[in-house]
C-alpha positions as a Python dict, from the first residue, in 0.01 Angstrom:
ca = {
    (1, 'M'): (0, 0, 0),
    (2, 'R'): (257, 235, 169),
    (3, 'R'): (311, 156, 527),
    (4, 'R'): (164, 406, 773),
    (5, 'R'): (330, 512, 1099),
    (6, 'R'): (113, 336, 1354),
    (7, 'F'): (14, 498, 1680),
    (8, 'K'): (-97, 331, 1970),
    (9, 'G'): (-466, 312, 1987),
    (10, 'Q'): (-490, 384, 1606),
    (11, 'R'): (-774, 182, 1434),
    (12, 'L'): (-691, -60, 1149),
    (13, 'L'): (-728, 51, 773),
    (14, 'P'): (-945, -220, 581),
    (15, 'E'): (-652, -302, 380),
    (16, 'E'): (-420, -372, 701),
    (17, 'R'): (-736, -613, 826),
    (18, 'L'): (-755, -775, 498),
    (19, 'E'): (-377, -843, 486),
    (20, 'I'): (-384, -1003, 795),
    (21, 'L'): (-692, -1220, 713),
    (22, 'L'): (-503, -1322, 395),
    (23, 'R'): (-158, -1386, 540),
    (24, 'R'): (-301, -1604, 833),
    (25, 'Q'): (-505, -1795, 567),
    (26, 'A'): (-191, -1855, 375),
    (27, 'G'): (-37, -2009, 704),
    (28, 'E'): (223, -1713, 780),
    (29, 'P'): (318, -1736, 1174),
    (30, 'W'): (158, -1451, 1380),
    (31, 'K'): (471, -1281, 1455),
    (32, 'S'): (598, -1249, 1093),
    (33, 'I'): (194, -1097, 1042),
    (34, 'Q'): (263, -883, 1361),
    (35, 'K'): (625, -750, 1206),
    (36, 'V'): (509, -694, 848),
    (37, 'V'): (156, -523, 945),
    (38, 'G'): (309, -323, 1227),
    (39, 'V'): (36, -449, 1476),
    (40, 'S'): (56, -612, 1832),
    (41, 'H'): (-42, -1004, 1893),
    (42, 'Q'): (-378, -852, 2038),
    (43, 'T'): (-473, -683, 1740),
    (44, 'V'): (-402, -985, 1524),
    (45, 'S'): (-609, -1204, 1756),
    (46, 'R'): (-909, -898, 1749),
    (47, 'V'): (-908, -926, 1339),
    (48, 'L'): (-934, -1325, 1347),
    (49, 'K'): (-1177, -1344, 1600),
    (50, 'R'): (-1402, -1089, 1458),
    (51, 'F'): (-1390, -1259, 1107),
    (52, 'G'): (-1354, -1592, 1248),
    (53, 'G'): (-1013, -1633, 1038),
    (54, 'V'): (-1211, -1607, 686),
    (55, 'P'): (-1134, -1352, 462),
    (56, 'P'): (-1410, -1135, 326),
    (57, 'R'): (-1532, -1202, -24),
    (58, 'W'): (-1458, -831, -106),
    (59, 'T'): (-1112, -779, -140),
    (60, 'T'): (-1046, -437, -248),
    (61, 'C'): (-1285, -117, -371),
    (62, 'N'): (-1260, -54, -748),
    (63, 'P'): (-878, 45, -828),
    (64, 'T'): (-1001, 349, -1009),
    (65, 'N'): (-1163, 498, -689),
    (66, 'L'): (-953, 701, -431),
    (67, 'S'): (-665, 532, -236),
    (68, 'F'): (-601, 598, 113),
    (69, 'E'): (-279, 795, -13),
    (70, 'D'): (-523, 1022, -196),
    (71, 'R'): (-749, 1085, 97),
    (72, 'E'): (-474, 1194, 319),
    (73, 'E'): (-340, 1427, 52),
    (74, 'I'): (-697, 1556, 12),
    (75, 'S'): (-698, 1575, 394),
    (76, 'R'): (-337, 1781, 376),
    (77, 'Q'): (-463, 2036, 95),
    (78, 'L'): (-776, 2101, 243),
    (79, 'V'): (-584, 2195, 580),
    (80, 'A'): (-384, 2452, 335),
    (81, 'K'): (-709, 2581, 219),
    (82, 'A'): (-674, 2472, -160),
    (83, 'T'): (-938, 2482, -418),
    (84, 'F'): (-1110, 2167, -528),
    (85, 'R'): (-960, 2213, -880),
    (86, 'A'): (-605, 2253, -759),
    (87, 'I'): (-635, 1929, -568),
    (88, 'A'): (-764, 1749, -857),
    (89, 'T'): (-509, 1850, -1100),
    (90, 'G'): (-217, 1737, -807),
    (91, 'L'): (-410, 1390, -800),
    (92, 'G'): (-506, 1364, -1187),
    (93, 'R'): (-855, 1339, -1106),
    (94, 'A'): (-1187, 1515, -1196),
    (95, 'V'): (-1296, 1833, -995),
    (96, 'S'): (-1636, 1652, -939),
    (97, 'T'): (-1474, 1325, -788),
    (98, 'I'): (-1271, 1550, -520),
    (99, 'S'): (-1601, 1753, -454),
    (100, 'R'): (-1840, 1496, -400),
    (101, 'E'): (-1569, 1308, -184),
    (102, 'V'): (-1520, 1595, 54),
    (103, 'A'): (-1890, 1647, 62),
    (104, 'A'): (-1995, 1296, 143),
    (105, 'N'): (-1741, 1288, 441),
    (106, 'G'): (-1856, 1606, 631),
    (107, 'G'): (-1738, 1905, 382),
    (108, 'R'): (-1387, 2095, 409),
    (109, 'L'): (-1369, 2128, 798),
    (110, 'A'): (-1491, 1783, 901),
    (111, 'Y'): (-1329, 1580, 662),
    (112, 'R'): (-1046, 1290, 801),
    (113, 'A'): (-904, 1054, 567),
    (114, 'V'): (-905, 751, 765),
    (115, 'A'): (-1287, 768, 838),
    (116, 'A'): (-1357, 842, 458),
    (117, 'H'): (-1138, 571, 319),
    (118, 'R'): (-1312, 327, 603),
    (119, 'R'): (-1647, 430, 466),
    (120, 'A'): (-1573, 379, 126),
    (121, 'W'): (-1471, 34, 176),
    (122, 'D'): (-1769, -32, 384),
    (123, 'R'): (-2000, 125, 98),
    (124, 'A'): (-1826, -113, -149),
    (125, 'R'): (-1896, -434, 64),
    (126, 'R'): (-2269, -454, -44),
    (127, 'P'): (-2275, -820, 143),
    (128, 'K'): (-2584, -1035, 69),
    (129, 'P'): (-2817, -1179, 317),
    (130, 'C'): (-2707, -1474, 481),
    (131, 'K'): (-2907, -1763, 372),
    (132, 'L'): (-2922, -1916, 735),
    (133, 'A'): (-3009, -1578, 882),
    (134, 'S'): (-3301, -1545, 637),
    (135, 'N'): (-3449, -1914, 654),
    (136, 'P'): (-3497, -2007, 1034),
    (137, 'R'): (-3639, -2361, 941),
    (138, 'L'): (-3327, -2427, 790),
    (139, 'A'): (-3100, -2294, 1069),
    (140, 'A'): (-3299, -2461, 1298),
    (141, 'V'): (-3212, -2815, 1106),
    (142, 'V'): (-2862, -2740, 1071),
    (143, 'A'): (-2803, -2632, 1434),
    (144, 'G'): (-2971, -2970, 1556),
    (145, 'E'): (-2716, -3160, 1358),
    (146, 'L'): (-2431, -2980, 1470),
    (147, 'T'): (-2539, -3067, 1845),
    (148, 'E'): (-2504, -3445, 1677),
    (149, 'Y'): (-2139, -3363, 1611),
    (150, 'W'): (-2204, -3383, 1233),
    (151, 'S'): (-1971, -3193, 1022),
    (152, 'P'): (-2085, -2898, 782),
    (153, 'Q'): (-2028, -3110, 479),
    (154, 'E'): (-2231, -3419, 609),
    (155, 'I'): (-2500, -3188, 718),
    (156, 'S'): (-2532, -3018, 352),
    (157, 'G'): (-2514, -3343, 189),
    (158, 'R'): (-2758, -3511, 435),
    (159, 'L'): (-3023, -3195, 337),
    (160, 'K'): (-3032, -3306, -14),
    (161, 'R'): (-3119, -3677, 91),
    (162, 'D'): (-3386, -3572, 361),
    (163, 'F'): (-3568, -3287, 148),
    (164, 'P'): (-3505, -3373, -202),
    (165, 'D'): (-3794, -3167, -316),
    (166, 'D'): (-3742, -2869, -134),
    (167, 'E'): (-3490, -2634, -300),
    (168, 'E'): (-3510, -2392, 32),
    (169, 'M'): (-3357, -2655, 218),
    (170, 'R'): (-3033, -2631, 84),
    (171, 'V'): (-2666, -2467, 219),
    (172, 'S'): (-2324, -2551, 119),
    (173, 'H'): (-2085, -2612, 397),
    (174, 'E'): (-1889, -2341, 357),
    (175, 'T'): (-2206, -2116, 398),
    (176, 'I'): (-2237, -2309, 729),
    (177, 'Y'): (-1894, -2248, 843),
    (178, 'Q'): (-1866, -1884, 774),
    (179, 'T'): (-2193, -1828, 971),
    (180, 'L'): (-2030, -2017, 1264),
    (181, 'F'): (-1707, -1836, 1218),
    (182, 'V'): (-1834, -1448, 1136),
    (183, 'Q'): (-2110, -1393, 1361),
    (184, 'T'): (-2186, -1058, 1177),
    (185, 'R'): (-2371, -1297, 940),
    (186, 'G'): (-2618, -1412, 1208),
    (187, 'G'): (-2835, -1727, 1188),
    (188, 'L'): (-2612, -1994, 1427),
    (189, 'R'): (-2517, -1945, 1741),
    (190, 'K'): (-2132, -1898, 1812),
    (191, 'E'): (-2163, -2154, 2101),
    (192, 'L'): (-2214, -2437, 1828),
    (193, 'T'): (-1837, -2399, 1728),
    (194, 'A'): (-1800, -2623, 2024),
    (195, 'Y'): (-1945, -2923, 1824),
    (196, 'L'): (-1725, -2884, 1541),
    (197, 'R'): (-1439, -3149, 1533),
    (198, 'T'): (-1171, -2904, 1594),
    (199, 'G'): (-1360, -2661, 1818),
    (200, 'R'): (-1233, -2381, 1696),
    (201, 'E'): (-1399, -2048, 1686),
    (202, 'H'): (-1215, -1913, 1368),
    (203, 'R'): (-1039, -2083, 1072),
    (204, 'K'): (-687, -2191, 1086),
    (205, 'P'): (-395, -2308, 818),
    (206, 'R'): (-391, -2686, 848),
    (207, 'P'): (-37, -2757, 1026),
    (208, 'Q'): (194, -3003, 897),
    (209, 'V'): (247, -3328, 1067),
    (210, 'S'): (556, -3519, 1034),
    (211, 'G'): (588, -3906, 1048),
    (212, 'E'): (699, -4135, 1296),
    (213, 'R'): (943, -4411, 1270),
    (214, 'R'): (837, -4775, 1355),
    (215, 'G'): (1033, -5093, 1402),
    (216, 'K'): (992, -5401, 1183),
    (217, 'L'): (757, -5697, 1252),
    (218, 'L'): (819, -6057, 1192),
    (219, 'N'): (617, -6262, 946),
    (220, 'M'): (456, -5915, 805),
    (221, 'V'): (247, -5950, 505),
    (222, 'N'): (268, -5629, 280),
    (223, 'I'): (-28, -5430, 143),
    (224, 'S'): (137, -5476, -176),
    (225, 'E'): (12, -5846, -182),
    (226, 'R'): (-360, -5755, -40),
    (227, 'P'): (-646, -5900, -276),
    (228, 'A'): (-790, -5643, -538),
    (229, 'E'): (-1140, -5675, -436),
    (230, 'V'): (-973, -5454, -89),
    (231, 'E'): (-886, -5184, -318),
    (232, 'D'): (-1189, -5152, -497),
    (233, 'R'): (-1425, -5151, -159),
    (234, 'A'): (-1693, -5365, -364),
    (235, 'V'): (-1659, -5645, -136),
    (236, 'P'): (-1742, -5580, 251),
    (237, 'G'): (-1573, -5737, 539),
    (238, 'H'): (-1224, -5559, 487),
    (239, 'W'): (-1108, -5352, 789),
    (240, 'E'): (-842, -5071, 877),
    (241, 'G'): (-751, -5065, 1228),
    (242, 'D'): (-497, -4823, 1448),
    (243, 'L'): (-448, -4687, 1782),
    (244, 'I'): (-559, -4343, 1927),
    (245, 'I'): (-302, -4290, 2205),
    (246, 'G'): (-358, -4078, 2519),
    (247, 'A'): (-129, -3837, 2709),
    (248, 'H'): (216, -3940, 2759),
    (249, 'G'): (145, -4250, 2586),
    (250, 'R'): (-7, -4407, 2882),
    (251, 'S'): (-365, -4509, 2738),
    (252, 'A'): (-521, -4580, 2423),
    (253, 'V'): (-808, -4661, 2207),
    (254, 'G'): (-805, -4917, 1939),
    (255, 'T'): (-1014, -4836, 1628),
    (256, 'L'): (-1153, -5054, 1338),
    (257, 'V'): (-1320, -4928, 1040),
    (258, 'E'): (-1510, -5101, 772),
    (259, 'R'): (-1378, -4985, 415),
    (260, 'A'): (-1699, -5035, 217),
    (261, 'T'): (-1959, -4880, 462),
    (262, 'R'): (-1704, -4673, 724),
    (263, 'Y'): (-1849, -4853, 975),
    (264, 'V'): (-1672, -4799, 1311),
    (265, 'L'): (-1585, -5017, 1594),
    (266, 'L'): (-1391, -4895, 1931),
    (267, 'L'): (-1182, -5134, 2146),
    (268, 'R'): (-1132, -5037, 2536),
    (269, 'L'): (-762, -5098, 2615),
    (270, 'P'): (-766, -5029, 2987),
    (271, 'G'): (-423, -5018, 3131),
    (272, 'R'): (-207, -5114, 2875),
    (273, 'H'): (-189, -5128, 2512),
    (274, 'D'): (71, -5415, 2427),
    (275, 'A'): (41, -5664, 2180),
    (276, 'E'): (-133, -5907, 2388),
    (277, 'T'): (-385, -5674, 2533),
    (278, 'V'): (-483, -5533, 2174),
    (279, 'R'): (-507, -5913, 2009),
    (280, 'K'): (-774, -6011, 2303),
    (281, 'A'): (-956, -5679, 2252),
    (282, 'M'): (-927, -5709, 1864),
    (283, 'T'): (-1035, -6086, 1876),
    (284, 'T'): (-1314, -6023, 2091),
    (285, 'K'): (-1480, -5748, 1914),
    (286, 'I'): (-1412, -5895, 1549),
    (287, 'L'): (-1563, -6252, 1640),
    (288, 'T'): (-1907, -6060, 1718),
    (289, 'L'): (-1958, -6008, 1347),
    (290, 'P'): (-2066, -6240, 1100),
    (291, 'A'): (-1805, -6439, 902),
    (292, 'S'): (-1874, -6263, 586),
    (293, 'L'): (-1759, -5943, 739),
    (294, 'R'): (-1418, -6038, 886),
    (295, 'R'): (-1237, -6068, 589),
    (296, 'T'): (-900, -5858, 610),
    (297, 'L'): (-751, -5615, 854),
    (298, 'T'): (-483, -5338, 735),
    (299, 'W'): (-268, -5197, 1003),
    (300, 'D'): (28, -4986, 1031),
    (301, 'Q'): (355, -5154, 1139),
    (302, 'G'): (303, -5061, 1516),
    (303, 'K'): (449, -5298, 1788),
    (304, 'E'): (108, -5329, 1914),
    (305, 'M'): (66, -5588, 1618),
    (306, 'A'): (342, -5838, 1712),
    (307, 'D'): (84, -6078, 1775),
    (308, 'H'): (-81, -6051, 1449),
    (309, 'V'): (-36, -6429, 1332),
    (310, 'Q'): (-219, -6545, 1665),
    (311, 'F'): (-486, -6308, 1583),
    (312, 'S'): (-511, -6433, 1230),
    (313, 'I'): (-541, -6764, 1360),
    (314, 'D'): (-814, -6709, 1628),
    (315, 'T'): (-1021, -6504, 1380),
    (316, 'G'): (-949, -6591, 1034),
    (317, 'V'): (-912, -6234, 934),
    (318, 'V'): (-595, -6208, 708),
    (319, 'V'): (-363, -5879, 836),
    (320, 'Y'): (-187, -5674, 595),
    (321, 'F'): (74, -5413, 676),
    (322, 'C'): (120, -5035, 504),
    (323, 'D'): (416, -4928, 397),
    (324, 'P'): (622, -4710, 657),
    (325, 'H'): (525, -4338, 690),
    (326, 'S'): (231, -4397, 437),
    (327, 'P'): (-101, -4327, 627),
    (328, 'W'): (-311, -4257, 316),
    (329, 'Q'): (-297, -4651, 283),
    (330, 'R'): (-527, -4657, 553),
    (331, 'G'): (-733, -4348, 459),
    (332, 'S'): (-1068, -4447, 596),
    (333, 'N'): (-916, -4516, 961),
    (334, 'E'): (-700, -4184, 949),
    (335, 'N'): (-1005, -3963, 849),
    (336, 'T'): (-1186, -4159, 1147),
    (337, 'N'): (-939, -4123, 1402),
    (338, 'G'): (-944, -3758, 1314),
    (339, 'L'): (-1322, -3746, 1408),
    (340, 'L'): (-1270, -3914, 1698),
    (341, 'R'): (-1044, -3653, 1840),
    (342, 'Q'): (-1366, -3471, 1879),
    (343, 'F'): (-1454, -3675, 2163),
    (344, 'M'): (-1110, -3781, 2269),
    (345, 'P'): (-887, -3506, 2235),
    (346, 'K'): (-512, -3528, 2240),
    (347, 'R'): (-314, -3528, 2563),
    (348, 'T'): (-587, -3619, 2747),
    (349, 'D'): (-616, -3951, 2973),
    (350, 'L'): (-821, -4210, 2765),
    (351, 'S'): (-879, -4461, 3014),
    (352, 'I'): (-1159, -4252, 3183),
    (353, 'H'): (-1382, -4375, 2884),
    (354, 'S'): (-1606, -4657, 2970),
    (355, 'E'): (-1708, -4938, 2741),
    (356, 'A'): (-2059, -4712, 2712),
    (357, 'D'): (-1843, -4382, 2631),
    (358, 'L'): (-1681, -4574, 2364),
    (359, 'D'): (-1994, -4762, 2216),
    (360, 'R'): (-2178, -4397, 2249),
    (361, 'F'): (-1859, -4219, 2051),
    (362, 'A'): (-1904, -4512, 1795),
    (363, 'D'): (-2272, -4480, 1767),
    (364, 'L'): (-2227, -4084, 1687),
    (365, 'L'): (-1994, -4153, 1410),
    (366, 'N'): (-2177, -4391, 1266),
    (367, 'G'): (-2482, -4222, 1292),
    (368, 'R'): (-2349, -3901, 1058),
    (369, 'P'): (-2415, -3904, 691),
    (370, 'R'): (-2103, -3959, 467),
    (371, 'Q'): (-2070, -3803, 112),
    (372, 'T'): (-1865, -4133, -2),
    (373, 'L'): (-2182, -4340, 88),
    (374, 'N'): (-2419, -4105, -128),
    (375, 'W'): (-2481, -3916, 243),
    (376, 'M'): (-2618, -4254, 393),
    (377, 'K'): (-2513, -4328, 726),
    (378, 'P'): (-2250, -4591, 805),
    (379, 'S'): (-2535, -4773, 1006),
    (380, 'E'): (-2748, -4805, 745),
    (381, 'A'): (-2509, -4925, 511),
    (382, 'F'): (-2369, -5156, 709),
    (383, 'N'): (-2712, -5290, 876),
    (384, 'E'): (-2818, -5358, 484),
    (385, 'L'): (-2470, -5586, 463),
    (386, 'V'): (-2573, -5767, 820),
    (387, 'A'): (-2921, -5835, 663),
    (388, 'Q'): (-2772, -5976, 330),
    (389, 'T'): (-2558, -6239, 505),
    (390, 'A'): (-2833, -6329, 774),
}
């Protein structure tokens, strides 16, 4: 599309709005989008907010239809009092195409290229009615589960389990996201975006996160020596752990996740998160579990695990350490820490959270259905294991 010379206050063309959305979806920086499209920072922000950062499903009108440049030429020729036949010959179009275009947009005297082009795109959209807007019962269930901090994917999966015989109570996670982000779809209040893990009001590209370098610990047992039963998650009692760090590195919360059930335990670390404090907190928490549910622990090479040998002596839990810069080797724990950031955001003081607060956060996560558990809740899966060992 040929770039227009833009004037202050001039409205965007549909193609320009779409280009902003597609470029941002691809991760292009705002400043680059502003420069390429020729718009202000406020305009980019306004477009992203209106569409929730989600490009509409329609991407263009039919390529055989009139382009914006065609409509500009029609407008210029009408001002010059050219006939429809002359305009059609110059554009290589049928005379009927030109006459219908002009008649549908106010006639010779009122025809304006920008307004005509925008109407053509609006007619081409033909949006489908949103399922959540047309099914209040389904929308009420989705809204209620969002307020429990369930993710759209968890809601979508759990609906199949809670309503196995009701096809009307089905909705994809993408539909939930789009209904939240694109408010013109209706069905869910925009305030519900506050319950999403990120709390965002529109979709953003995933940022690139760089790794962190850590020193070596003594007497480490590498993850490569971990038993095969840990890998396949068939045997319960194998845990992954890490710390969530607060503002300026001055506070922390410990996280433990059981690999088979994704059950979460949280450790309060008031004041300090040195090796001794972490060891004592973990020992106290782990010893509340049945012996059959405390087999191994996988951690990264952080200095907070310098007392791992004493921890193993006190609890009987063997500690294995991941390779440097390999967070995927503790995938369940990494995912859980991301979910917990909804309750304990980055750059905040984590010491303000009491033991009761942490128990509530853990209960919220353990009460959310998981796809990997066939949409069971971690609490349901974990309680089954506890009952089997009783």
